[in-house]
C-alpha positions in Angstrom: 115.0 -0.9 -61.5 115.3 1.4 -58.5 113.8 0.6 -55.2 111.4 3.5 -55.9 110.3 1.9 -59.1 109.8 -1.4 -57.5 107.7 0.3 -54.8 105.5 2.0 -57.4 105.0 -1.4 -59.2 104.1 -3.1 -55.9 101.7 -0.3 -54.9 100.0 -0.5 -58.3 99.7 -4.2 -57.9 98.2 -4.1 -54.5 95.8 -1.3 -55.5 94.7 -3.3 -58.5 94.1 -6.4 -56.4 92.1 -4.4 -53.9 90.1 -2.8 -56.7 89.4 -6.3 -58.1 88.3 -7.5 -54.7 86.0 -4.5 -54.3 84.5 -5.0 -57.7 84.2 -8.7 -57.3 82.7 -8.3 -53.8 80.3 -5.7 -55.1 79.2 -8.0 -57.9 78.7 -10.9 -55.5 76.8 -8.7 -53.1 74.5 -7.6 -55.8 74.0 -11.2 -57.0 73.3 -12.3 -53.4 70.8 -9.5 -53.0 69.0 -10.4 -56.2 69.0 -14.0 -55.1 67.5 -13.3 -51.6 64.7 -11.0 -52.8 64.2 -12.2 -56.4 61.9 -14.9 -57.6 62.7 -18.6 -57.7 62.0 -20.6 -60.9 58.7 -22.1 -59.7 56.5 -22.7 -62.7 53.3 -23.6 -60.9 51.9 -24.0 -57.3 53.6 -26.8 -55.5 54.8 -27.8 -52.0 57.9 -28.8 -50.2 57.8 -31.0 -47.1 60.2 -30.6 -44.2 60.6 -33.8 -42.3 61.7 -34.2 -38.7 65.5 -34.0 -38.4 66.1 -32.5 -41.8 68.5 -29.6 -42.2 68.7 -26.6 -44.6 71.1 -28.4 -47.0 68.6 -31.2 -47.7 65.8 -28.7 -48.4 67.9 -26.7 -50.8 69.1 -29.9 -52.5 65.5 -30.8 -53.2 64.8 -27.3 -54.6 67.8 -27.6 -56.8 66.8 -31.1 -58.0 63.4 -29.8 -58.9 65.1 -26.8 -60.7 63.3 -24.3 -58.6 66.6 -22.6 -57.7 70.1 -22.5 -59.3 71.7 -20.6 -56.5 74.5 -22.4 -54.6 73.9 -23.6 -51.1 76.3 -20.9 -49.8 73.8 -18.3 -50.7 71.0 -20.1 -48.9 73.2 -20.6 -45.8 74.3 -16.9 -45.7 70.6 -15.8 -46.1 69.4 -18.2 -43.4 72.2 -16.9 -41.1 71.3 -13.3 -41.8 67.7 -14.0 -41.1 68.5 -16.0 -37.9 66.6 -19.0 -39.0 69.3 -21.6 -39.6 68.2 -23.8 -36.7 64.5 -22.8 -36.8 63.0 -25.1 -39.5 59.6 -26.3 -38.5 58.4 -29.7 -39.7 55.5 -29.5 -42.1 54.3 -28.9 -45.7 54.9 -25.5 -47.2 53.5 -23.8 -50.2 55.7 -23.0 -53.2 54.3 -20.4 -55.6 55.4 -18.7 -58.8 57.3 -15.5 -58.0 58.2 -16.6 -54.4 61.6 -15.4 -53.2 64.0 -17.5 -51.1 63.6 -15.2 -48.1 59.8 -15.6 -48.2 60.1 -19.4 -48.2 62.6 -19.3 -45.3 60.2 -17.0 -43.4 57.4 -19.5 -43.8 59.4 -22.5 -42.7 60.9 -20.7 -39.7 57.4 -19.5 -38.6 55.7 -22.8 -39.2 53.2 -21.4 -41.8 52.2 -24.8 -43.0 49.7 -25.5 -45.8 46.1 -25.8 -44.6 44.1 -28.4 -46.5 40.3 -28.3 -46.3 37.8 -31.1 -46.0 34.1 -30.5 -46.2 31.4 -32.6 -44.8 28.3 -32.0 -46.8 24.8 -31.6 -45.3 22.8 -34.8 -45.8 25.8 -37.2 -46.3 25.4 -40.5 -44.7 28.2 -41.8 -42.4 29.2 -44.2 -45.1 29.6 -41.3 -47.6 31.7 -39.4 -45.1 34.0 -42.4 -44.6 34.3 -42.9 -48.3 35.2 -39.3 -48.9 37.8 -39.4 -46.1 39.4 -42.5 -47.6 39.9 -40.7 -50.9 41.3 -37.4 -49.4 45.0 -37.0 -50.0 47.2 -35.7 -47.3 45.4 -37.5 -44.5 46.7 -40.7 -42.8 43.9 -43.2 -43.3 43.9 -44.9 -39.9 40.2 -45.7 -39.6 40.0 -47.8 -42.8 40.2 -51.0 -40.8 37.7 -49.9 -38.2 34.0 -50.9 -38.3 31.4 -48.2 -37.7 30.8 -49.8 -34.3 34.5 -49.6 -33.5 34.5 -45.9 -34.4 31.4 -45.3 -32.3 33.1 -47.0 -29.3 36.3 -45.0 -29.7 34.3 -41.7 -29.8 32.1 -42.7 -26.9 28.9 -42.8 -29.0 26.4 -45.0 -27.2 24.5 -47.7 -29.1 27.4 -48.4 -31.5 25.8 -46.4 -34.3 27.6 -43.2 -35.3 25.2 -42.1 -38.0 24.2 -38.4 -37.6 26.9 -37.5 -35.0 29.3 -35.5 -37.3 28.7 -31.8 -38.0 28.6 -30.9 -41.7 31.0 -28.0 -42.2 34.6 -27.4 -43.5 37.5 -28.6 -41.5 41.2 -27.5 -41.9 43.9 -30.1 -41.5 47.7 -30.3 -42.1 49.7 -33.0 -43.8 50.1 -35.9 -41.4 46.8 -35.6 -39.6 44.5 -38.6 -39.8 41.0 -39.2 -40.9 40.2 -40.1 -37.4 41.3 -36.6 -36.3 38.6 -35.2 -38.6 36.0 -37.6 -37.1 36.9 -36.5 -33.6 36.7 -32.8 -34.4 33.4 -33.1 -36.3 31.9 -35.2 -33.6 32.8 -32.7 -30.9 31.5 -29.9 -33.1 28.1 -31.7 -33.5 27.9 -32.4 -29.7 28.5 -28.8 -28.9 26.1 -27.4 -31.5 23.3 -29.8 -30.6 23.6 -29.0 -26.9 23.5 -25.3 -27.6 20.5 -25.5 -30.0 18.6 -27.9 -27.7 18.9 -25.5 -24.8 17.3 -22.8 -27.1 14.4 -25.0 -28.4 10.8 -23.9 -28.7 8.4 -25.1 -26.0 5.8 -27.8 -26.5 7.7 -30.1 -28.9 6.8 -33.8 -29.0 10.4 -34.8 -28.7 12.0 -35.0 -25.3 15.7 -35.7 -25.9 18.3 -34.0 -28.1 19.1 -37.3 -29.8 15.5 -37.4 -31.1 16.0 -33.9 -32.5 19.1 -35.3 -34.3 17.1 -38.2 -35.8 14.2 -36.0 -36.9 16.6 -33.4 -38.4 18.3 -36.1 -40.5 14.8 -36.9 -41.9 14.1 -33.3 -42.7 17.6 -33.0 -44.3 16.8 -35.8 -46.7 13.3 -34.8 -47.5 14.1 -31.4 -49.0 17.0 -29.3 -50.3 15.0 -26.1 -50.0 15.9 -24.1 -46.9 12.5 -22.4 -46.6 10.7 -25.8 -46.6 12.6 -27.3 -43.6 10.5 -25.8 -40.9 7.3 -26.7 -42.8 8.4 -30.4 -43.1 9.5 -30.4 -39.5 6.1 -29.1 -38.5 4.3 -31.9 -40.4 6.4 -34.6 -38.8 6.0 -33.2 -35.3 2.3 -32.8 -35.6 2.1 -36.4 -36.7 4.2 -37.5 -33.7 1.9 -35.5 -31.4 -1.2 -37.4 -32.6 0.4 -40.8 -33.0 0.3 -40.8 -36.7 3.0 -42.7 -38.6 5.7 -40.5 -40.2 5.7 -42.3 -43.6 9.0 -40.9 -44.8 10.5 -42.4 -47.9 14.1 -41.5 -47.0 13.8 -43.7 -43.9 12.6 -46.6 -46.0 15.5 -46.1 -48.4 18.0 -46.0 -45.5 16.6 -49.2 -44.1 16.9 -51.0 -47.4 20.6 -50.3 -47.7 22.2 -52.0 -50.7 18.8 -53.5 -51.6 17.6 -50.1 -52.7 18.1 -49.7 -56.5 17.1 -46.1 -57.2 13.3 -46.2 -57.5 11.2 -46.7 -54.4 8.3 -49.2 -55.0 5.2 -50.3 -53.1 7.1 -53.4 -52.3 9.9 -51.3 -50.7 7.3 -49.4 -48.7 5.9 -52.6 -47.3 9.3 -54.2 -46.5 9.5 -54.0 -42.7 12.8 -52.8 -41.3 13.5 -50.8 -38.1 13.7 -47.7 -40.3 10.4 -48.2 -42.2 8.2 -45.4 -40.9 5.3 -46.7 -43.0 5.2 -50.0 -41.1 6.4 -48.7 -37.7 5.2 -45.9 -35.5 7.4 -43.1 -34.2 11.0 -42.1 -35.1 13.5 -44.5 -36.6 16.1 -45.9 -34.1 18.9 -43.6 -35.3 19.5 -40.7 -37.7 19.6 -41.6 -41.4 22.1 -38.9 -42.4 24.3 -36.1 -41.1 22.0 -33.1 -40.6 23.3 -29.6 -40.8 22.5 -26.8 -38.4 19.6 -25.4 -40.4 17.8 -28.8 -40.3 18.3 -29.0 -36.6 17.1 -25.5 -36.1 14.0 -26.3 -38.2 13.2 -29.3 -35.9 13.6 -27.2 -32.8 11.6 -24.3 -34.2 9.0 -25.9 -36.6 6.6 -23.9 -38.6 3.1 -23.6 -37.1 0.0 -24.7 -39.0 -2.2 -27.7 -39.5 -0.6 -29.5 -42.5 -0.2 -33.3 -42.0 0.9 -34.2 -45.5 3.2 -33.1 -48.3 4.0 -34.3 -51.8 6.9 -33.5 -54.1 5.8 -31.0 -56.8 8.3 -32.3 -59.4 10.4 -29.0 -59.3 12.4 -29.6 -56.1 9.7 -28.4 -53.7 6.6 -29.8 -52.0 2.9 -29.1 -51.7 1.5 -29.2 -48.2 -2.0 -30.3 -47.3 -4.1 -30.2 -44.1 -6.3 -33.2 -44.9 -6.0 -36.5 -46.6 -8.6 -35.5 -49.2 -6.5 -32.4 -50.2 -3.4 -34.5 -50.2 -4.9 -37.1 -52.5 -5.9 -34.4 -55.0 -2.3 -33.0 -54.8 -0.8 -36.4 -55.4 -3.0 -37.0 -58.4 -2.3 -33.5 -59.8 1.5 -33.8 -59.5 1.7 -37.4 -60.4 -0.2 -36.6 -63.6 2.0 -33.5 -64.2 5.2 -35.5 -63.8 4.0 -38.3 -66.0 3.1 -35.9 -68.9 6.3 -33.9 -68.8 8.2 -34.2 -72.0 
């Protein structure tokens, strides 16, 4: 073969190789583009946790093991380099969702968009119920399990060693790794701030002289009714009784004082059992709150309804009937006791 023929063969060979590289490179580029912006194989909502000191390879390995991605690590490394996030992987828990692309996940991890969990303290819970709920909440470190209520009060700076009532019912966000004590700290601070703000705006002429007394009374109002419209009415009854030295006679305080001795139905024997919380046998407010009052209950105590009512009785339908005199109250008791006893 002549040198010209050999040259033509070599040229064709090089051209073919270049064409193959261009075609292969184009195919790889398209495949990479589809990987970067396309969905991973995530069948349902899940999370991935980035621990301190972990690198991109470990994260990708976990995603591959869970069959959320079949892409080689090279693709992930190129993508992370192109996004400039190779060394910007924040510790935390990140959401994985069906349809999520690798670039979206790397965005979240590089920006620290960690999963926010929610914990709700319910109006009217006791502190014991709050602690039990925290103990059964996943995602929290349970560091307060070995602490007594008095220990918790001491650590939070609550005087008297009794933390009941001092945690504001609302929803708190937390991230993986926070502790149950963190929630207690935040909810206690929120209650302190709210109580101070509302106390400064209280109505004049109230029979209570300290904000802690408002917290105690609000906890009683919280446990007496679930109807928002009734809270100021019940607060008014209690505060009129305090003003004239009349005993408050609140069943929820008796129940709280009985503790584990209460079995679900309050009896005359229970009402006569003297404890520091029995407002049938003792005058004035109980020594501490009996629950965690919400803001509406505190507002009701600080702005009670006006009127002359000194009594109320449950009407059997979730509400109450209010009376000005004992005679009216006794008639109401007979009427609603008879009504409740004859209900099918």
